[in-house]
mmJSON file of the N, C-alpha and C atoms, coordinates in Angstrom:
{"data_MODEL":{"atom_site":{
"group_PDB":["ATOM","ATOM","ATOM","ATOM","ATOM","ATOM","ATOM","ATOM","ATOM","ATOM","ATOM","ATOM","ATOM","ATOM","ATOM","ATOM","ATOM","ATOM","ATOM","ATOM","ATOM","ATOM","ATOM","ATOM","ATOM","ATOM","ATOM","ATOM","ATOM","ATOM","ATOM","ATOM","ATOM","ATOM","ATOM","ATOM","ATOM","ATOM","ATOM","ATOM","ATOM","ATOM","ATOM","ATOM","ATOM","ATOM","ATOM","ATOM","ATOM","ATOM","ATOM","ATOM","ATOM","ATOM","ATOM","ATOM","ATOM","ATOM","ATOM","ATOM","ATOM","ATOM","ATOM","ATOM","ATOM","ATOM","ATOM","ATOM","ATOM","ATOM","ATOM","ATOM","ATOM","ATOM","ATOM","ATOM","ATOM","ATOM","ATOM","ATOM","ATOM","ATOM","ATOM","ATOM","ATOM","ATOM","ATOM","ATOM","ATOM","ATOM","ATOM","ATOM","ATOM","ATOM","ATOM","ATOM","ATOM","ATOM","ATOM","ATOM","ATOM","ATOM","ATOM","ATOM","ATOM","ATOM","ATOM","ATOM","ATOM","ATOM","ATOM","ATOM","ATOM","ATOM","ATOM","ATOM","ATOM","ATOM","ATOM","ATOM","ATOM","ATOM","ATOM","ATOM","ATOM","ATOM","ATOM","ATOM","ATOM","ATOM","ATOM","ATOM","ATOM","ATOM","ATOM","ATOM","ATOM","ATOM","ATOM","ATOM","ATOM","ATOM","ATOM","ATOM","ATOM","ATOM","ATOM","ATOM","ATOM","ATOM","ATOM","ATOM","ATOM","ATOM","ATOM","ATOM","ATOM","ATOM","ATOM","ATOM","ATOM","ATOM","ATOM","ATOM","ATOM","ATOM","ATOM","ATOM","ATOM","ATOM","ATOM","ATOM","ATOM","ATOM","ATOM","ATOM","ATOM","ATOM","ATOM","ATOM","ATOM","ATOM","ATOM","ATOM","ATOM","ATOM","ATOM","ATOM","ATOM","ATOM","ATOM","ATOM","ATOM","ATOM","ATOM","ATOM","ATOM","ATOM","ATOM","ATOM","ATOM","ATOM","ATOM","ATOM","ATOM","ATOM","ATOM","ATOM","ATOM","ATOM","ATOM","ATOM","ATOM","ATOM","ATOM","ATOM","ATOM","ATOM","ATOM","ATOM","ATOM","ATOM","ATOM","ATOM","ATOM","ATOM","ATOM","ATOM","ATOM","ATOM","ATOM","ATOM","ATOM","ATOM","ATOM","ATOM","ATOM"],
"id":[1,2,3,4,5,6,7,8,9,10,11,12,13,14,15,16,17,18,19,20,21,22,23,24,25,26,27,28,29,30,31,32,33,34,35,36,37,38,39,40,41,42,43,44,45,46,47,48,49,50,51,52,53,54,55,56,57,58,59,60,61,62,63,64,65,66,67,68,69,70,71,72,73,74,75,76,77,78,79,80,81,82,83,84,85,86,87,88,89,90,91,92,93,94,95,96,97,98,99,100,101,102,103,104,105,106,107,108,109,110,111,112,113,114,115,116,117,118,119,120,121,122,123,124,125,126,127,128,129,130,131,132,133,134,135,136,137,138,139,140,141,142,143,144,145,146,147,148,149,150,151,152,153,154,155,156,157,158,159,160,161,162,163,164,165,166,167,168,169,170,171,172,173,174,175,176,177,178,179,180,181,182,183,184,185,186,187,188,189,190,191,192,193,194,195,196,197,198,199,200,201,202,203,204,205,206,207,208,209,210,211,212,213,214,215,216,217,218,219,220,221,222,223,224,225,226,227,228,229,230,231,232,233,234,235,236,237],
"type_symbol":["N","C","C","N","C","C","N","C","C","N","C","C","N","C","C","N","C","C","N","C","C","N","C","C","N","C","C","N","C","C","N","C","C","N","C","C","N","C","C","N","C","C","N","C","C","N","C","C","N","C","C","N","C","C","N","C","C","N","C","C","N","C","C","N","C","C","N","C","C","N","C","C","N","C","C","N","C","C","N","C","C","N","C","C","N","C","C","N","C","C","N","C","C","N","C","C","N","C","C","N","C","C","N","C","C","N","C","C","N","C","C","N","C","C","N","C","C","N","C","C","N","C","C","N","C","C","N","C","C","N","C","C","N","C","C","N","C","C","N","C","C","N","C","C","N","C","C","N","C","C","N","C","C","N","C","C","N","C","C","N","C","C","N","C","C","N","C","C","N","C","C","N","C","C","N","C","C","N","C","C","N","C","C","N","C","C","N","C","C","N","C","C","N","C","C","N","C","C","N","C","C","N","C","C","N","C","C","N","C","C","N","C","C","N","C","C","N","C","C","N","C","C","N","C","C","N","C","C","N","C","C","N","C","C","N","C","C"],
"label_atom_id":["N","CA","C","N","CA","C","N","CA","C","N","CA","C","N","CA","C","N","CA","C","N","CA","C","N","CA","C","N","CA","C","N","CA","C","N","CA","C","N","CA","C","N","CA","C","N","CA","C","N","CA","C","N","CA","C","N","CA","C","N","CA","C","N","CA","C","N","CA","C","N","CA","C","N","CA","C","N","CA","C","N","CA","C","N","CA","C","N","CA","C","N","CA","C","N","CA","C","N","CA","C","N","CA","C","N","CA","C","N","CA","C","N","CA","C","N","CA","C","N","CA","C","N","CA","C","N","CA","C","N","CA","C","N","CA","C","N","CA","C","N","CA","C","N","CA","C","N","CA","C","N","CA","C","N","CA","C","N","CA","C","N","CA","C","N","CA","C","N","CA","C","N","CA","C","N","CA","C","N","CA","C","N","CA","C","N","CA","C","N","CA","C","N","CA","C","N","CA","C","N","CA","C","N","CA","C","N","CA","C","N","CA","C","N","CA","C","N","CA","C","N","CA","C","N","CA","C","N","CA","C","N","CA","C","N","CA","C","N","CA","C","N","CA","C","N","CA","C","N","CA","C","N","CA","C","N","CA","C","N","CA","C","N","CA","C","N","CA","C","N","CA","C","N","CA","C"],
"label_alt_id":[null,null,null,null,null,null,null,null,null,null,null,null,null,null,null,null,null,null,null,null,null,null,null,null,null,null,null,null,null,null,null,null,null,null,null,null,null,null,null,null,null,null,null,null,null,null,null,null,null,null,null,null,null,null,null,null,null,null,null,null,null,null,null,null,null,null,null,null,null,null,null,null,null,null,null,null,null,null,null,null,null,null,null,null,null,null,null,null,null,null,null,null,null,null,null,null,null,null,null,null,null,null,null,null,null,null,null,null,null,null,null,null,null,null,null,null,null,null,null,null,null,null,null,null,null,null,null,null,null,null,null,null,null,null,null,null,null,null,null,null,null,null,null,null,null,null,null,null,null,null,null,null,null,null,null,null,null,null,null,null,null,null,null,null,null,null,null,null,null,null,null,null,null,null,null,null,null,null,null,null,null,null,null,null,null,null,null,null,null,null,null,null,null,null,null,null,null,null,null,null,null,null,null,null,null,null,null,null,null,null,null,null,null,null,null,null,null,null,null,null,null,null,null,null,null,null,null,null,null,null,null,null,null,null,null,null,null],
"label_comp_id":["MET","MET","MET","ASN","ASN","ASN","LEU","LEU","LEU","ASN","ASN","ASN","LEU","LEU","LEU","ILE","ILE","ILE","THR","THR","THR","ARG","ARG","ARG","ASP","ASP","ASP","LEU","LEU","LEU","SER","SER","SER","PRO","PRO","PRO","ASP","ASP","ASP","GLN","GLN","GLN","ILE","ILE","ILE","ALA","ALA","ALA","ALA","ALA","ALA","LEU","LEU","LEU","GLU","GLU","GLU","THR","THR","THR","LEU","LEU","LEU","VAL","VAL","VAL","GLU","GLU","GLU","ALA","ALA","ALA","ILE","ILE","ILE","GLY","GLY","GLY","GLU","GLU","GLU","PHE","PHE","PHE","ASN","ASN","ASN","PHE","PHE","PHE","LYS","LYS","LYS","ILE","ILE","ILE","SER","SER","SER","SER","SER","SER","LEU","LEU","LEU","LEU","LEU","LEU","ARG","ARG","ARG","ALA","ALA","ALA","ILE","ILE","ILE","ASN","ASN","ASN","SER","SER","SER","CYS","CYS","CYS","ASN","ASN","ASN","THR","THR","THR","ALA","ALA","ALA","GLU","GLU","GLU","ILE","ILE","ILE","GLU","GLU","GLU","LYS","LYS","LYS","GLN","GLN","GLN","TRP","TRP","TRP","PRO","PRO","PRO","ARG","ARG","ARG","TRP","TRP","TRP","ALA","ALA","ALA","ILE","ILE","ILE","VAL","VAL","VAL","ASP","ASP","ASP","GLY","GLY","GLY","LYS","LYS","LYS","ILE","ILE","ILE","ASP","ASP","ASP","LYS","LYS","LYS","VAL","VAL","VAL","LYS","LYS","LYS","LEU","LEU","LEU","ARG","ARG","ARG","LEU","LEU","LEU","ARG","ARG","ARG","ILE","ILE","ILE","LEU","LEU","LEU","GLU","GLU","GLU","LEU","LEU","LEU","ASN","ASN","ASN","LYS","LYS","LYS","PHE","PHE","PHE","MET","MET","MET","GLY","GLY","GLY","MET","MET","MET"],
"label_asym_id":["A","A","A","A","A","A","A","A","A","A","A","A","A","A","A","A","A","A","A","A","A","A","A","A","A","A","A","A","A","A","A","A","A","A","A","A","A","A","A","A","A","A","A","A","A","A","A","A","A","A","A","A","A","A","A","A","A","A","A","A","A","A","A","A","A","A","A","A","A","A","A","A","A","A","A","A","A","A","A","A","A","A","A","A","A","A","A","A","A","A","A","A","A","A","A","A","A","A","A","A","A","A","A","A","A","A","A","A","A","A","A","A","A","A","A","A","A","A","A","A","A","A","A","A","A","A","A","A","A","A","A","A","A","A","A","A","A","A","A","A","A","A","A","A","A","A","A","A","A","A","A","A","A","A","A","A","A","A","A","A","A","A","A","A","A","A","A","A","A","A","A","A","A","A","A","A","A","A","A","A","A","A","A","A","A","A","A","A","A","A","A","A","A","A","A","A","A","A","A","A","A","A","A","A","A","A","A","A","A","A","A","A","A","A","A","A","A","A","A","A","A","A","A","A","A","A","A","A","A","A","A","A","A","A","A","A","A"],
"label_entity_id":["1","1","1","1","1","1","1","1","1","1","1","1","1","1","1","1","1","1","1","1","1","1","1","1","1","1","1","1","1","1","1","1","1","1","1","1","1","1","1","1","1","1","1","1","1","1","1","1","1","1","1","1","1","1","1","1","1","1","1","1","1","1","1","1","1","1","1","1","1","1","1","1","1","1","1","1","1","1","1","1","1","1","1","1","1","1","1","1","1","1","1","1","1","1","1","1","1","1","1","1","1","1","1","1","1","1","1","1","1","1","1","1","1","1","1","1","1","1","1","1","1","1","1","1","1","1","1","1","1","1","1","1","1","1","1","1","1","1","1","1","1","1","1","1","1","1","1","1","1","1","1","1","1","1","1","1","1","1","1","1","1","1","1","1","1","1","1","1","1","1","1","1","1","1","1","1","1","1","1","1","1","1","1","1","1","1","1","1","1","1","1","1","1","1","1","1","1","1","1","1","1","1","1","1","1","1","1","1","1","1","1","1","1","1","1","1","1","1","1","1","1","1","1","1","1","1","1","1","1","1","1","1","1","1","1","1","1"],
"label_seq_id":[1,1,1,2,2,2,3,3,3,4,4,4,5,5,5,6,6,6,7,7,7,8,8,8,9,9,9,10,10,10,11,11,11,12,12,12,13,13,13,14,14,14,15,15,15,16,16,16,17,17,17,18,18,18,19,19,19,20,20,20,21,21,21,22,22,22,23,23,23,24,24,24,25,25,25,26,26,26,27,27,27,28,28,28,29,29,29,30,30,30,31,31,31,32,32,32,33,33,33,34,34,34,35,35,35,36,36,36,37,37,37,38,38,38,39,39,39,40,40,40,41,41,41,42,42,42,43,43,43,44,44,44,45,45,45,46,46,46,47,47,47,48,48,48,49,49,49,50,50,50,51,51,51,52,52,52,53,53,53,54,54,54,55,55,55,56,56,56,57,57,57,58,58,58,59,59,59,60,60,60,61,61,61,62,62,62,63,63,63,64,64,64,65,65,65,66,66,66,67,67,67,68,68,68,69,69,69,70,70,70,71,71,71,72,72,72,73,73,73,74,74,74,75,75,75,76,76,76,77,77,77,78,78,78,79,79,79],
"pdbx_PDB_ins_code":[null,null,null,null,null,null,null,null,null,null,null,null,null,null,null,null,null,null,null,null,null,null,null,null,null,null,null,null,null,null,null,null,null,null,null,null,null,null,null,null,null,null,null,null,null,null,null,null,null,null,null,null,null,null,null,null,null,null,null,null,null,null,null,null,null,null,null,null,null,null,null,null,null,null,null,null,null,null,null,null,null,null,null,null,null,null,null,null,null,null,null,null,null,null,null,null,null,null,null,null,null,null,null,null,null,null,null,null,null,null,null,null,null,null,null,null,null,null,null,null,null,null,null,null,null,null,null,null,null,null,null,null,null,null,null,null,null,null,null,null,null,null,null,null,null,null,null,null,null,null,null,null,null,null,null,null,null,null,null,null,null,null,null,null,null,null,null,null,null,null,null,null,null,null,null,null,null,null,null,null,null,null,null,null,null,null,null,null,null,null,null,null,null,null,null,null,null,null,null,null,null,null,null,null,null,null,null,null,null,null,null,null,null,null,null,null,null,null,null,null,null,null,null,null,null,null,null,null,null,null,null,null,null,null,null,null,null],
"Cartn_x":[-25.57,-24.945,-26.048,-25.905,-26.923,-25.998,-26.335,-25.702,-26.031,-26.813,-27.082,-25.807,-24.898,-23.976,-22.959,-22.988,-22.039,-22.719,-21.943,-22.409,-21.852,-21.184,-20.643,-21.163,-21.068,-21.144,-20.247,-20.514,-19.584,-20.065,-18.702,-19.003,-19.494,-20.161,-20.291,-19.385,-18.062,-16.885,-16.701,-16.789,-16.664,-17.649,-18.9,-20.107,-19.653,-19.284,-18.989,-17.921,-16.902,-15.776,-16.013,-17.138,-17.507,-18.276,-19.319,-19.93,-19.38,-18.36,-17.618,-16.964,-16.196,-15.637,-16.737,-17.912,-18.691,-19.344,-19.486,-19.868,-18.981,-17.744,-16.706,-16.751,-16.717,-16.325,-17.668,-18.733,-19.9,-20.423,-21.697,-22.062,-21.868,-21.873,-21.741,-20.343,-19.382,-17.903,-17.625,-18.361,-18.089,-18.601,-19.754,-20.476,-19.624,-18.911,-18.105,-16.544,-16.423,-14.842,-14.35,-12.948,-12.303,-12.356,-12.343,-12.469,-13.737,-14.716,-16.044,-15.949,-15.249,-15.297,-14.121,-13.186,-12.23,-13.023,-13.658,-14.419,-15.465,-16.157,-17.152,-16.262,-15.045,-14.543,-13.469,-13.706,-12.751,-11.25,-10.884,-9.407,-8.723,-8.072,-7.595,-6.66,-5.551,-4.566,-5.033,-6.028,-6.431,-7.336,-7.915,-8.592,-7.591,-6.611,-5.529,-4.821,-4.62,-4.211,-5.085,-6.336,-7.513,-7.903,-7.979,-8.611,-7.907,-6.701,-5.763,-5.788,-6.309,-6.276,-7.323,-8.231,-9.456,-8.801,-7.653,-7.065,-6.231,-6.48,-5.655,-6.463,-6.109,-6.792,-6.039,-6.306,-6.009,-4.451,-4.521,-3.411,-2.241,-2.47,-1.633,-2.271,-1.361,-1.97,-2.22,-3.428,-3.953,-3.595,-2.772,-2.21,-3.338,-4.132,-5.162,-6.145,-6.5,-7.53,-6.832,-5.587,-4.651,-4.88,-4.825,-4.833,-6.261,-6.948,-8.665,-8.693,-8.314,-8.315,-7.782,-6.39,-5.802,-6.706,-7.05,-7.798,-9.276,-9.936,-10.933,-10.584,-9.405,-8.919,-8.7,-7.881,-7.614,-8.923,-9.791,-11.191,-11.773,-11.626,-12.335,-11.513,-10.241,-9.399,-9.322,-10.03,-9.935,-8.865,-8.032,-6.762,-6.997],
"Cartn_y":[58.407,57.752,57.973,56.912,56.882,57.734,59.012,59.832,59.392,58.434,57.819,57.079,56.566,55.817,56.756,58.176,58.944,59.573,59.439,59.753,61.248,61.831,63.31,64.134,65.477,66.437,66.544,66.77,67.059,68.2,68.93,70.132,69.744,70.692,70.41,69.691,70.14,69.528,68.245,67.947,66.506,65.574,66.12,65.161,65.026,65.987,65.771,64.972,64.919,64.093,62.721,62.326,61.0,60.704,61.584,61.187,60.64,61.178,60.777,59.382,59.342,57.788,56.917,57.08,56.071,55.705,56.611,56.463,55.309,55.39,54.87,53.376,53.302,51.887,51.336,51.879,51.171,51.405,51.557,51.881,50.852,49.421,48.254,48.295,48.457,48.646,49.775,50.804,51.977,51.558,51.109,50.5,49.713,48.75,47.808,48.393,49.396,49.946,50.352,50.346,51.092,52.323,52.616,54.497,55.004,54.277,54.75,54.725,53.807,53.753,54.904,55.239,56.222,57.522,57.784,59.093,59.425,58.418,58.396,58.671,58.284,58.312,59.59,60.381,61.502,61.261,60.147,59.7,60.122,61.394,61.934,60.985,60.666,59.809,58.572,57.745,56.64,57.142,58.242,58.518,58.994,59.375,59.586,58.469,57.333,56.096,55.265,55.266,54.378,54.823,56.292,56.675,56.078,56.387,55.926,54.396,53.678,52.006,51.937,52.836,52.454,52.853,53.036,53.035,51.742,50.66,49.398,48.498,48.03,47.127,45.922,44.782,43.556,43.565,44.149,43.968,45.25,45.977,46.837,48.388,49.331,50.728,51.12,51.648,52.06,53.703,54.449,55.339,56.575,56.362,57.07,57.351,56.106,56.024,56.592,56.519,56.936,58.618,59.296,60.6,61.02,60.318,60.695,60.492,59.577,59.295,60.582,61.115,62.066,63.33,63.639,64.62,64.772,63.473,63.407,63.663,62.879,63.121,64.63,65.202,66.592,67.485,67.439,68.04,67.615,66.368,66.0,66.523,66.714,67.299,68.648,69.247,70.911,71.462,70.696,71.084,71.836],
"Cartn_z":[-157.911,-156.769,-155.433,-154.901,-153.55,-152.415,-152.312,-151.279,-149.851,-149.521,-148.13,-147.719,-148.698,-148.3,-147.446,-147.605,-147.015,-145.753,-144.699,-143.451,-142.91,-143.86,-143.372,-144.298,-143.946,-145.157,-146.123,-147.319,-148.391,-149.33,-149.632,-150.496,-151.885,-152.764,-154.09,-154.824,-154.612,-155.322,-154.935,-153.774,-153.297,-153.84,-153.723,-154.495,-156.075,-156.415,-158.176,-158.33,-157.696,-157.587,-157.392,-156.335,-156.085,-157.174,-157.953,-158.835,-159.782,-160.233,-161.415,-160.993,-159.904,-159.59,-159.758,-159.048,-158.826,-160.201,-160.978,-162.342,-163.142,-162.94,-163.538,-162.79,-161.552,-160.835,-160.455,-160.561,-159.96,-158.599,-158.351,-156.97,-156.372,-156.568,-155.754,-155.133,-156.07,-155.865,-154.873,-155.07,-154.015,-152.688,-152.912,-151.375,-150.621,-151.015,-150.485,-150.269,-150.677,-150.654,-149.433,-149.328,-148.344,-148.19,-149.509,-149.78,-149.091,-149.256,-148.722,-147.074,-146.611,-145.162,-144.671,-145.52,-145.256,-145.386,-146.329,-146.404,-145.28,-145.036,-143.83,-142.303,-142.453,-141.028,-141.145,-142.298,-142.323,-142.558,-142.695,-142.798,-144.188,-143.915,-145.167,-145.813,-145.06,-145.372,-146.132,-145.558,-146.178,-147.726,-147.625,-148.951,-149.905,-149.79,-150.404,-150.986,-150.169,-150.365,-151.403,-151.043,-151.404,-153.057,-153.12,-154.494,-155.6,-155.778,-156.764,-157.246,-156.263,-156.528,-157.437,-157.594,-158.504,-160.11,-160.276,-161.642,-162.138,-161.243,-161.413,-162.296,-163.368,-164.353,-164.42,-164.409,-164.472,-163.714,-162.678,-161.764,-162.042,-163.217,-163.479,-163.617,-163.425,-163.409,-164.728,-165.06,-166.334,-166.073,-167.184,-166.688,-167.005,-167.95,-168.481,-167.069,-166.665,-165.329,-164.124,-164.139,-163.04,-163.058,-164.438,-164.184,-164.061,-164.402,-164.103,-162.428,-161.856,-160.331,-159.685,-160.209,-159.469,-159.569,-160.864,-161.084,-160.033,-160.095,-158.961,-157.734,-157.287,-155.819,-155.322,-156.314,-156.324,-155.872,-156.796,-156.549,-155.214,-155.012,-153.499,-152.516,-152.631,-151.438,-151.614,-152.525,-152.654,-153.078,-153.884,-154.488,-155.808],
"occupancy":[1.0,1.0,1.0,1.0,1.0,1.0,1.0,1.0,1.0,1.0,1.0,1.0,1.0,1.0,1.0,1.0,1.0,1.0,1.0,1.0,1.0,1.0,1.0,1.0,1.0,1.0,1.0,1.0,1.0,1.0,1.0,1.0,1.0,1.0,1.0,1.0,1.0,1.0,1.0,1.0,1.0,1.0,1.0,1.0,1.0,1.0,1.0,1.0,1.0,1.0,1.0,1.0,1.0,1.0,1.0,1.0,1.0,1.0,1.0,1.0,1.0,1.0,1.0,1.0,1.0,1.0,1.0,1.0,1.0,1.0,1.0,1.0,1.0,1.0,1.0,1.0,1.0,1.0,1.0,1.0,1.0,1.0,1.0,1.0,1.0,1.0,1.0,1.0,1.0,1.0,1.0,1.0,1.0,1.0,1.0,1.0,1.0,1.0,1.0,1.0,1.0,1.0,1.0,1.0,1.0,1.0,1.0,1.0,1.0,1.0,1.0,1.0,1.0,1.0,1.0,1.0,1.0,1.0,1.0,1.0,1.0,1.0,1.0,1.0,1.0,1.0,1.0,1.0,1.0,1.0,1.0,1.0,1.0,1.0,1.0,1.0,1.0,1.0,1.0,1.0,1.0,1.0,1.0,1.0,1.0,1.0,1.0,1.0,1.0,1.0,1.0,1.0,1.0,1.0,1.0,1.0,1.0,1.0,1.0,1.0,1.0,1.0,1.0,1.0,1.0,1.0,1.0,1.0,1.0,1.0,1.0,1.0,1.0,1.0,1.0,1.0,1.0,1.0,1.0,1.0,1.0,1.0,1.0,1.0,1.0,1.0,1.0,1.0,1.0,1.0,1.0,1.0,1.0,1.0,1.0,1.0,1.0,1.0,1.0,1.0,1.0,1.0,1.0,1.0,1.0,1.0,1.0,1.0,1.0,1.0,1.0,1.0,1.0,1.0,1.0,1.0,1.0,1.0,1.0,1.0,1.0,1.0,1.0,1.0,1.0,1.0,1.0,1.0,1.0,1.0,1.0,1.0,1.0,1.0,1.0,1.0,1.0],
"B_iso_or_equiv":[0.0,0.0,0.0,0.0,0.0,0.0,0.0,0.0,0.0,0.0,0.0,0.0,0.0,0.0,0.0,0.0,0.0,0.0,0.0,0.0,0.0,0.0,0.0,0.0,0.0,0.0,0.0,0.0,0.0,0.0,0.0,0.0,0.0,0.0,0.0,0.0,0.0,0.0,0.0,0.0,0.0,0.0,0.0,0.0,0.0,0.0,0.0,0.0,0.0,0.0,0.0,0.0,0.0,0.0,0.0,0.0,0.0,0.0,0.0,0.0,0.0,0.0,0.0,0.0,0.0,0.0,0.0,0.0,0.0,0.0,0.0,0.0,0.0,0.0,0.0,0.0,0.0,0.0,0.0,0.0,0.0,0.0,0.0,0.0,0.0,0.0,0.0,0.0,0.0,0.0,0.0,0.0,0.0,0.0,0.0,0.0,0.0,0.0,0.0,0.0,0.0,0.0,0.0,0.0,0.0,0.0,0.0,0.0,0.0,0.0,0.0,0.0,0.0,0.0,0.0,0.0,0.0,0.0,0.0,0.0,0.0,0.0,0.0,0.0,0.0,0.0,0.0,0.0,0.0,0.0,0.0,0.0,0.0,0.0,0.0,0.0,0.0,0.0,0.0,0.0,0.0,0.0,0.0,0.0,0.0,0.0,0.0,0.0,0.0,0.0,0.0,0.0,0.0,0.0,0.0,0.0,0.0,0.0,0.0,0.0,0.0,0.0,0.0,0.0,0.0,0.0,0.0,0.0,0.0,0.0,0.0,0.0,0.0,0.0,0.0,0.0,0.0,0.0,0.0,0.0,0.0,0.0,0.0,0.0,0.0,0.0,0.0,0.0,0.0,0.0,0.0,0.0,0.0,0.0,0.0,0.0,0.0,0.0,0.0,0.0,0.0,0.0,0.0,0.0,0.0,0.0,0.0,0.0,0.0,0.0,0.0,0.0,0.0,0.0,0.0,0.0,0.0,0.0,0.0,0.0,0.0,0.0,0.0,0.0,0.0,0.0,0.0,0.0,0.0,0.0,0.0,0.0,0.0,0.0,0.0,0.0,0.0],
"pdbx_formal_charge":[null,null,null,null,null,null,null,null,null,null,null,null,null,null,null,null,null,null,null,null,null,null,null,null,null,null,null,null,null,null,null,null,null,null,null,null,null,null,null,null,null,null,null,null,null,null,null,null,null,null,null,null,null,null,null,null,null,null,null,null,null,null,null,null,null,null,null,null,null,null,null,null,null,null,null,null,null,null,null,null,null,null,null,null,null,null,null,null,null,null,null,null,null,null,null,null,null,null,null,null,null,null,null,null,null,null,null,null,null,null,null,null,null,null,null,null,null,null,null,null,null,null,null,null,null,null,null,null,null,null,null,null,null,null,null,null,null,null,null,null,null,null,null,null,null,null,null,null,null,null,null,null,null,null,null,null,null,null,null,null,null,null,null,null,null,null,null,null,null,null,null,null,null,null,null,null,null,null,null,null,null,null,null,null,null,null,null,null,null,null,null,null,null,null,null,null,null,null,null,null,null,null,null,null,null,null,null,null,null,null,null,null,null,null,null,null,null,null,null,null,null,null,null,null,null,null,null,null,null,null,null,null,null,null,null,null,null],
"auth_seq_id":[1,1,1,2,2,2,3,3,3,4,4,4,5,5,5,6,6,6,7,7,7,8,8,8,9,9,9,10,10,10,11,11,11,12,12,12,13,13,13,14,14,14,15,15,15,16,16,16,17,17,17,18,18,18,19,19,19,20,20,20,21,21,21,22,22,22,23,23,23,24,24,24,25,25,25,26,26,26,27,27,27,28,28,28,29,29,29,30,30,30,31,31,31,32,32,32,33,33,33,34,34,34,35,35,35,36,36,36,37,37,37,38,38,38,39,39,39,40,40,40,41,41,41,42,42,42,43,43,43,44,44,44,45,45,45,46,46,46,47,47,47,48,48,48,49,49,49,50,50,50,51,51,51,52,52,52,53,53,53,54,54,54,55,55,55,56,56,56,57,57,57,58,58,58,59,59,59,60,60,60,61,61,61,62,62,62,63,63,63,64,64,64,65,65,65,66,66,66,67,67,67,68,68,68,69,69,69,70,70,70,71,71,71,72,72,72,73,73,73,74,74,74,75,75,75,76,76,76,77,77,77,78,78,78,79,79,79],
"auth_comp_id":["MET","MET","MET","ASN","ASN","ASN","LEU","LEU","LEU","ASN","ASN","ASN","LEU","LEU","LEU","ILE","ILE","ILE","THR","THR","THR","ARG","ARG","ARG","ASP","ASP","ASP","LEU","LEU","LEU","SER","SER","SER","PRO","PRO","PRO","ASP","ASP","ASP","GLN","GLN","GLN","ILE","ILE","ILE","ALA","ALA","ALA","ALA","ALA","ALA","LEU","LEU","LEU","GLU","GLU","GLU","THR","THR","THR","LEU","LEU","LEU","VAL","VAL","VAL","GLU","GLU","GLU","ALA","ALA","ALA","ILE","ILE","ILE","GLY","GLY","GLY","GLU","GLU","GLU","PHE","PHE","PHE","ASN","ASN","ASN","PHE","PHE","PHE","LYS","LYS","LYS","ILE","ILE","ILE","SER","SER","SER","SER","SER","SER","LEU","LEU","LEU","LEU","LEU","LEU","ARG","ARG","ARG","ALA","ALA","ALA","ILE","ILE","ILE","ASN","ASN","ASN","SER","SER","SER","CYS","CYS","CYS","ASN","ASN","ASN","THR","THR","THR","ALA","ALA","ALA","GLU","GLU","GLU","ILE","ILE","ILE","GLU","GLU","GLU","LYS","LYS","LYS","GLN","GLN","GLN","TRP","TRP","TRP","PRO","PRO","PRO","ARG","ARG","ARG","TRP","TRP","TRP","ALA","ALA","ALA","ILE","ILE","ILE","VAL","VAL","VAL","ASP","ASP","ASP","GLY","GLY","GLY","LYS","LYS","LYS","ILE","ILE","ILE","ASP","ASP","ASP","LYS","LYS","LYS","VAL","VAL","VAL","LYS","LYS","LYS","LEU","LEU","LEU","ARG","ARG","ARG","LEU","LEU","LEU","ARG","ARG","ARG","ILE","ILE","ILE","LEU","LEU","LEU","GLU","GLU","GLU","LEU","LEU","LEU","ASN","ASN","ASN","LYS","LYS","LYS","PHE","PHE","PHE","MET","MET","MET","GLY","GLY","GLY","MET","MET","MET"],
"auth_asym_id":["A","A","A","A","A","A","A","A","A","A","A","A","A","A","A","A","A","A","A","A","A","A","A","A","A","A","A","A","A","A","A","A","A","A","A","A","A","A","A","A","A","A","A","A","A","A","A","A","A","A","A","A","A","A","A","A","A","A","A","A","A","A","A","A","A","A","A","A","A","A","A","A","A","A","A","A","A","A","A","A","A","A","A","A","A","A","A","A","A","A","A","A","A","A","A","A","A","A","A","A","A","A","A","A","A","A","A","A","A","A","A","A","A","A","A","A","A","A","A","A","A","A","A","A","A","A","A","A","A","A","A","A","A","A","A","A","A","A","A","A","A","A","A","A","A","A","A","A","A","A","A","A","A","A","A","A","A","A","A","A","A","A","A","A","A","A","A","A","A","A","A","A","A","A","A","A","A","A","A","A","A","A","A","A","A","A","A","A","A","A","A","A","A","A","A","A","A","A","A","A","A","A","A","A","A","A","A","A","A","A","A","A","A","A","A","A","A","A","A","A","A","A","A","A","A","A","A","A","A","A","A","A","A","A","A","A","A"],
"auth_atom_id":["N","CA","C","N","CA","C","N","CA","C","N","CA","C","N","CA","C","N","CA","C","N","CA","C","N","CA","C","N","CA","C","N","CA","C","N","CA","C","N","CA","C","N","CA","C","N","CA","C","N","CA","C","N","CA","C","N","CA","C","N","CA","C","N","CA","C","N","CA","C","N","CA","C","N","CA","C","N","CA","C","N","CA","C","N","CA","C","N","CA","C","N","CA","C","N","CA","C","N","CA","C","N","CA","C","N","CA","C","N","CA","C","N","CA","C","N","CA","C","N","CA","C","N","CA","C","N","CA","C","N","CA","C","N","CA","C","N","CA","C","N","CA","C","N","CA","C","N","CA","C","N","CA","C","N","CA","C","N","CA","C","N","CA","C","N","CA","C","N","CA","C","N","CA","C","N","CA","C","N","CA","C","N","CA","C","N","CA","C","N","CA","C","N","CA","C","N","CA","C","N","CA","C","N","CA","C","N","CA","C","N","CA","C","N","CA","C","N","CA","C","N","CA","C","N","CA","C","N","CA","C","N","CA","C","N","CA","C","N","CA","C","N","CA","C","N","CA","C","N","CA","C","N","CA","C","N","CA","C","N","CA","C","N","CA","C","N","CA","C","N","CA","C","N","CA","C"],
"pdbx_PDB_model_num":[1,1,1,1,1,1,1,1,1,1,1,1,1,1,1,1,1,1,1,1,1,1,1,1,1,1,1,1,1,1,1,1,1,1,1,1,1,1,1,1,1,1,1,1,1,1,1,1,1,1,1,1,1,1,1,1,1,1,1,1,1,1,1,1,1,1,1,1,1,1,1,1,1,1,1,1,1,1,1,1,1,1,1,1,1,1,1,1,1,1,1,1,1,1,1,1,1,1,1,1,1,1,1,1,1,1,1,1,1,1,1,1,1,1,1,1,1,1,1,1,1,1,1,1,1,1,1,1,1,1,1,1,1,1,1,1,1,1,1,1,1,1,1,1,1,1,1,1,1,1,1,1,1,1,1,1,1,1,1,1,1,1,1,1,1,1,1,1,1,1,1,1,1,1,1,1,1,1,1,1,1,1,1,1,1,1,1,1,1,1,1,1,1,1,1,1,1,1,1,1,1,1,1,1,1,1,1,1,1,1,1,1,1,1,1,1,1,1,1,1,1,1,1,1,1,1,1,1,1,1,1,1,1,1,1,1,1]
}}}
């Protein structure tokens, strides 16, 4: 993952969570995402809103992917 996309300091857990997400969704998708903008602006509410959106496949929530996204989000948020 290109950490130059991130304009704020992140903890090791936050970096690990992002690396897992970006590996799953692709760096280009992350680069143009609302999630990246929310992370860079430190908008916690928007991060919590945007992260689970990456569990949608063909317009439907994939339950397995959603569980993974929630685990990543919790790690990112320090929970």
